[in-house]
C-alpha positions, 0 to 999 in steps of 0.5 A: 559364420563368414556370412553373418560377418559379413551381413554385420559388417554390412549392416554397420555401414548402412547404419553408419551411411544412414546417420551421416546421411541424416545428419547432412540433411539435418544441418544443411536442411531443415532441422524441424524435419525430424521433430513433430508430426507430418514431417516426422513421417516424411522423414521416416519414409526419407530414412527408409528409402535410404536404408533399403537403397544402401542395403541393395547397394552393398548387396549388389556390390557383394555380388549378391553372395551375403543374405538375400535381398529381402531380409538384407533390405529389411535389415538395412531399413531397421538401421536407417530407423534407429538412426533416424529415431536417434536423430530425432530425439537428439534435434528435439534435444538441441531445439528444447535448450534452444528455447530454454535458453531464449526463455532465459534471455529473456528473463536477463532481459526482463530483470535488467529492464526492472533494474533500470526501472529500480535505479530510476526510481531510487534517483527520483525518491532521492530528489523528492527527499532532499526536496522535503528536507530542503523545504518541507511545506514549499515541496507540499505546496509544489505537488498540490494543483493551484486550485487545491492549495487556494482552496486548502488556505481558504479552509484554513482562515474560515476555521480560523475566524470562525474559531476565534468567534467561537472562543469569543462565545465560550468565553460568554457562556463560561462567564454567564456561567461563573456569574451564575453559579451559585443560582444554578447550584442553590436553585432547587427548582426543577425549571432552573434546573432545566435551564442550567443543564440546557445552557451547559449542553449549549457550551458542550454544541459550541465545543463540539463545532470547535471539534469539528472544524479542528478535526475538519481541518486535520482530515484535509491536510492529511487527505492531501498529505495521503495523496502524496504519491511516495514510494518507500525511501521518500515514503519514509521522508514523507512520514517525518515530514507529516510528524513535523506538519502535525508539530505545526503551532496552530495544529499544537494550539488545537489540541490543546484547546479540544483538550481544555475544552473537554476538561472543562465539559466534564467538569461542569456535568460532575458540578451538575452531577454532585448536586444531583446525586448527593441531595442530602449534602447541601440545601437552600437557605430561603432567606439568603438564597445561598447553598449551605453545604452539610459537609466541608468535604462536598464544599470543597469539592464543589469550589475545587471543579469550580475553581479548575473550570475558571483555571482551563477557561483562562488557559483557553483565553490565552491560547485565543490570545495567541492563535494566529495564521500558521501557514 
C-alpha cells in the first residue's frame, strides 16, 4: 500500500514537472513546436526523454525502493505524453484564436475602408446634386468632351434646319391636298386614284422623315444623359434633371408635331378608305365633275375629316412659326 501511494505521488510529480518544463519551452522557445508535423514528433521525443529522466531521478532519489526502474520510467513517460498532448491542444487553440483575431481585424479594416469610400462617394454625389440643381444644363455640358458638345449642337442646328424645310414641304403638300381634294375624291378613274394615293404616301414619307430626325435627336440626348456616371443619390437627381430636359420647349414642340403628323396621316387615310369601302354612298356627276353624296351622314363624315385635316395643318403652321433653337 505504501509503495502504491509512493508510486502515485511520483507519477503526479512527473506529470507536473513535464507540464512545467514543456510550458516553459513553449513560452520562451517556439510555440509551433507542439502543433504539427515533424515538429510534433520532435516535441514528443523531448517529452519522452524528460519523462524517462524525471522518473529515473525520482527512482534514484527514493533509493530504488519503489517500483522497479522500467515500469516506473514507463509510467513517467506516459505522464509526460499526456502533458504534452494537453499542451499541444492548448497551443493549437491559442493559434486558432490568434488566426481568428487576425481575420477579424482584417475584416474590420476592410469595413472601415469601405465606409471611408462610401463617405467620399456620398460627398461626391452631393456635390454633383448641388451642381445639377444650380444649373442642370451647364453642369451637363461641362461633363461632355468639347468635341461631343459641339457635335451635339451641330446636330441640333441641322435638325432644326431640316425640320423647317420639311415643314414647308408638308404645308405645300397639304395645300395641294386642300385644293385638289374634290378632284381626288370625285374621280372614279383608277389612275387618278393611284396618283392621289402616291401623293398621300409622299406626305407620309415626309412626316416619317420628321419623326426620324426628332427621334435621332432625342436618342442623342438620351445617350449623353445615360453616359453620366451617377451613383444612387446623384442618379435620383439625374432622373429629375432628365425629366426637366424632356420638358424643354424644343422637345415639347417636337412631340406635338409628331402627334399632329400622325393624326393628319390617319385622317387622310380614313378619307380615302371611306370612298374605297363605300362606293355606293357617292357618285361622280359627269356634267359638273363634282362628287354627289347619296346620304347626308356620309357627306358629313367626309367633310368632318377634311375640316380636321385643315385644322391640324393650321396648328402645325403655328408651331413651326414658334420653333426656334432652344439650346
